[in-house]
N, C-alpha and C positions, 0 to 999 in steps of 0.2 A: 828622368835622374834614376840613379842604382843605388841601392842597398847591400850589402853585405854585412849580415845577422852571424856574429863571428859569437864563440862562449869561451869564456880562457877561465882553466884550472886551476888553481892556487894550491898546491900543496901544503902539507903542512906545514914542510923544512925549504916555506920561501919559494919555490923554483915551482913558475905558472910554465904550461899548455893550453896551446886556444888550436880551436879545427870549426870549421865554417860550415853552418848549418846550414843557408837557404841565402837565393838573392834575390833580391825583391826589382821590378822595376816598373816605374809609371812615367807620365806625361808629368810636365809641365804647369802641367793647365788643367784645373780640377774645372774648371767652362758643367764637364761630366761629375756630379754627385757619384754615380759610381765608384768613380776613382779616386778617391775620396780611402782614408787610410785601408785595411788588411779585410780582403774579403773572409770567405766563413771555407772556403774551403785551404786558405794559403795558412789563415792559423791554425786548420785543425794540422795541413801537414807541418807545419816549426812543431808543433805539440809533441806532434811523434818524433819527427827528428831529435828535439830537445830531449824528448823524455831515454830517448836509446842512444844517446850520447853522456848523458848521467848517470845513466847503470851499468855502459860498459867503465865509464870511473869510474863504478862504489864497485864494480867483480874486480876490474884490474886488485885496484888494492888494499879487496879482502884476500884474493890470490896468496898474496906477499905475507899474509902474516899464519904463523907454524901456530897451530893449537897444540893443546898437552892430550894427552890420551886421556878419555873420561874415565874406563877403566882400572888404569895401573897410575896413570898420571906422567905418562913417560914421554920421553920428546918424541912425535911424529914428524915421516917424513913425505912428502908426495906419493897420491899416489898414480892420478891420471886425473884429465880432465871432463865433463862433461856438459854439454853443449843444454839448455833451458830456454823453453820456450813461458814465456809470462806474462798474463792481460794484463798489461792496470787501467787505469780512467784515460791513459792519454797514448794509449795504442798500443799492439804488446811490446815485448822488448827480446832481443836477442841475448844468451849473458853464459861465456862458458865459467864455468865454476871448479874451483879442485877436488876433489879429493884428496886423500890424506889417510897413512898408516901406519899407526903406531912398531915403530924398530923393535921393543920388545914386547910385546905380546898378539901383535899380528892385526886387532883391533884397526875398523877403519873408521874415521870422524869426515864429516864435512863443515868442521866449523860453523855452522848453518843451525838457527832452533825454526827453521817451517818447517808447519803442518805436512804433514805426510802427502804425500799426490798432492802439490799445489800448484795450481797452474793460473793462481788468477789473486794480486792480493787483497786484503780486505776492507781499502776503499772502495775498489769495483764492485763489494760483493755488495759491500751495503751500502750505493749507489741506485744498485741494479732493485736491492728489495725494498728502497726508498719511496723511487719511482714507480713501483709494483703497486704499491700499497695505497698509493694515489690515485691508477691510470688503472686500464688490463694491462696483460701481462704483454699481447703483442701492440698494444700503443707504446708504450715502457721501454719495449727495446727500441721502435722505431725512435723515439722521440732521443733518447741517449746515441744509437750511429749519427742521426742529422745534425746533434751541436756535438758530438766529440769524437777524438780518431780512436773511435773504440772498436779492435776490429776482431775480436775474439770474445768467445763469451755470448752472440747475439738475438739466438735462438729465445724463442720468449718461452718457453722449456727449459733454460737457462736460470732466464729471470724470474720462474717461477722456486726452482729446486734451490734457489740462491735464498728467496724470499723466506719459504719455509724454513730454510735451514738457520732463519736468524728469526726469526719466530721463533723457534723452541727453544733458542739459546734464552729468550728471552722471557718464555714462560717459568725459565729457569733460573732465572736469575734471583740474586737477593737483596735485599733491603738493605737499605744507606738509613736507617736515620738520622734526622737532624740537630744541628748542637743546640735550638729550640724547642720546645714543646707545646705545642696547640689548646691553648684551652678550652675550646669548642669545634663539635667535627660533624657536620652534614655529611650523610653517607646517603641517595639515592640508587631508587632498585628499578627499572624494568624488562621485561622481553623482548624479543619481535620472533620475526620468520623469515629463514633465507628457504630459496630452495636447492633441495638436495636433490643428486644424483641420481641414486638409485633408487630405487622399485621399493625398497621398507621404505622407506625413508626420503619421502617427497619433501618434508616439512621438516626444520631443523632449528627446536628452538637457540636462539641466538639469548644472551643477556646480559645487559647494559647497567655497568651504573657510571654513576658521579662522584666525585667525594671533593669534598672544601671545606676550606680551617679558616677559620679568622684570619690570617694576613692572605688571604685573595688567593692563596696556590691553588689550582685547582689540577686534581687527576683524571680522566675517563678510563674504563676497565671493561674488557667484553668477554664471553669467553661462550663458546658451543656447547651448546648440555651433551654429558656424553661422553665430551671429546677429553685429550689430553689437560687440557689445562684445567685446574681446579680453583672457578668463583671464587673460591673460601678464604684460598691462597692469595689469588690475586687482590682482595679485597683488605686483608694482615696486613698485606706489606705494600699496599698502597697507604692504610692506616698512621705505618711506621715511617712509612718516608716524610710525608703531614704532622710530625707530631706527634704522635697520638701517646700517650701517657695514665697510666693508673688517676690520673685525675681530672683525665678531661672526658667533658661531655659530652657523648655521641646522640644524633639524633637523629635515626632513619622513615624512611618516606620512601614507601614502594603502593602498588595501586588494588594490595586487596588480595593478592596472588599468595596462594599457602608456598608455592615452593620456592619462593624469593621467602617469604618470613622463614623458612626454614634455613636458607644460607645467609640467613641476619643468626638468628640463634647461632649454628656453626660457627659461626664468624668471632661470637661472645655477644655478640650486642642481645641481650635478654629481655630491655622493653619493645614493649608492643611498640613495631612504627605508627607510625601516624598515616594515617589515610589520606593519600594526597589532596587536593582541593582541584588538581585540571580535572583528576577521570571525572568526580562531582559534578565540574562543570561544563563537561562536554554532553552528564546526561540532560542536567534544564535545564542546557541547549536548547537538543531540540523537544523537550516540553517546552519550553518559549514559542520557538517554530510548529510546533502541530497546534499549538492553544489558538494562536494570530490566523490558523485560517481556520479556524470553525466556519462554520454554517451561521450563519446571519436572517435565513430566511423569513423568519416564525415571528413573532415579539420576545414567548419565552425562550427560546437561544440566543435574541441577544442579551439578555439579562445570561442567561446565562451561560456567554461566551462571556460576560465583562468580571460575571464572577469569579470562571475558570483561572483568565487571567492577573487579577488582585491577587487568585491563592498559589499558583505559582513564583507570582515574583516574593511571595509572602514566604512560600518553600523557602527558594532561593535564600535570604534577610536570617532564616531561620536555619540553615544549614551553615551556614557564613560565620553565622555566633556561634555554634556548637550545642544547638540545643534538638537533639537528638529524637524526643520523644514530641515536642513538637511540632516537628515536623510530618510526623506523621496523619499529627490533626489539621494539618493541610491540604494532604492526599484523601484521605476522608471525607473531605466536605467536598473535595470535585468531585468524588466520585458518590455523593449524593446528588447534584445535579447534572450527571453529565449523560442519566435515566433519561434528556427531555434529547436528547439525540439518536433514541433507539429505532428504529429501523428505518435510521439513515441509509442511501445509497447514491451510489456513482458508479461511475466509467467500470471500473475494479472495487470488487471489495476490498481487498486488502490496501487499495489507495485511499479510502474514506480519511477522513482529520481527526473524528471523534476513533476510530478504531483506532486509530495511531497513537494518538493519544494517555487512550485506556493502554497499549502496550508500553509505550513508554511510563506511563507511573506505576506498574506494574514492575515495569525494569530496573529502578528508584528505589521503590519499594525495598524488594530481595537485596537488594547493595546493600540500602540502611540497613536491615534487618540484619545480615552479615560479617557490618564492619561497623554498627552504630559503635560501640568499646573502642573503636580509634576515630573516631573525631573528635577533634577539639573543638577551639573557639578561635577560630581562622583570622578574626577581626584583629582580635588581640597579639597575636603573634603580626601581623600586615602592621597593625601600628607600632609593634614594637621595631617593625625592619628584617622579621625575622619569617624564614622563608616560610614558603605554606602551600606548597606541591612541585612535584618532582618537573613540567616542564619542560625545565635544564635540558634532564634526561629526554625528556622525548626529544630535544633536539638535538640531543646526542645520538638517539640511536638512528634519527637522521640522518647526518651529517656520517658518526660514526661506519654503521653496519647496511644503509639505504641506500645510498647515494653509492657507491663503490659493489657491493650485491646484488639489489635489487633494482632499483629504478631504471628502467632501460633496458640491463644488463639483460643478455641473451642467456651468461652461462649459467651453467647447476654445481653444486657443491659438496663436494665430497668430504664426510666429517671434518677428518681429520685438517686436507686444505683451507676450508673457513676458520677453520678456528684460529689458527697460523697468521694466516694472511691478519687477521685483524687483533695477533697477535702483535706487529708491526702495525697496524696503523694504530693502534693506539701507542709507542710510541711516538710516533709521526706528530700526533694532535699533541703527545705531551710532551715538545719538545727535547726526547732522552735520546734522538741520532747522529746528535753535534751539527747538526745543520737546522736555516731558519727554514727551511722551505717546507709548504705545508704546516709546521705549527700556528697552535693557537693558542696557547698557553703556554710563557712562558716559566717555567719551573722558579724560578725567582721572583718573580716580577708578586707588587704587594701593590694594592685596588686603593684607591682613595677612603679613604672614611666612610663614604653614605653609601658605598656598597657592604650592606653589614649581611650579618651570616652563625646565622648560630642557632642554639639546641631550646 
């Protein structure tokens, strides 16, 4: 069997013109499944030829137009022809474009509104940045070349430059207020680190956030500290996008970092942020595990261990119910019975369970002393279906930063490069780049009523 793929152009005056693009040949039998349909190579060839034919036809029709001079408004005549090679998503195309000259003032016109020094289409650059946000630059370049007939802009450095350029435009984008305002919005902030490229900046602090409204819409954001992107501007813009008004109740969660609280104050969230339960629970879990490993080689230690485990559980219950003063009472009771483990020895002094428990209790006590004013009744909030911690932001930091920029990645980052790549990754996950590839949150999704979140 043979097929001839023919492209037919139908003009506005009802005349038509056809051209043969490609000829395919197959055996009559499909006993071999490899003979079924088009191969990847044939599909790439067909796309490239189709793209070239369509682009040539568009350039020819454009050359027939006679623009007026933008300087004096007079008619323009033909000046010369210029050949342009433009990279597209389906291969590079070569087109001949006319230049015009005004008969009156001599001003040169092109009849185009392309950016200066344009060498590729916005769609190609956007897809390059999109893939680079999800994969290392070189892997993204190889993937695009493998699937599509892209033959220009294939280097990893080109992918990087297009990604950073898009990230810069995203960081300067304006807010788009929704038509429906939200009654309550939850803001959670956390921070993580990536490896820096310069000796002076071996660790770059990255602040990430998660913003949700009562309709179930969610936005993630992030910025590297001391970089071009202002984290406060990002929070303000996303709050506006999710329907913040003067009547909106905004509740903030942090891990107690003073820097994050200062960011919230700059945004206009003046109330003290709630101390998230996630970080407290991690400290309590460490104390619980350490207490379960205490020695029971003596009768006094058996009784002391049982009392310590009971007080650790009571400590967790008291903090969960917002009783900060009673929580310190449990810590004091544990300390009063810790003397029975005095002189305990192990293979390593730092590995003795009693010493680990003492250190864990000291950390909990210090943490609660500095943050006691931000403890709330987490049990009541949980029963009301309200958020009690920033575990969702911990997950956000994991997939937004760590998967691409930390875990199993050997590269080190410049401050600007990490910051602008982060803007593209946020846009991808928020579904703002016009493609579902990599999207985690639908910009217009409304979750079911069981998902409750408010202040």
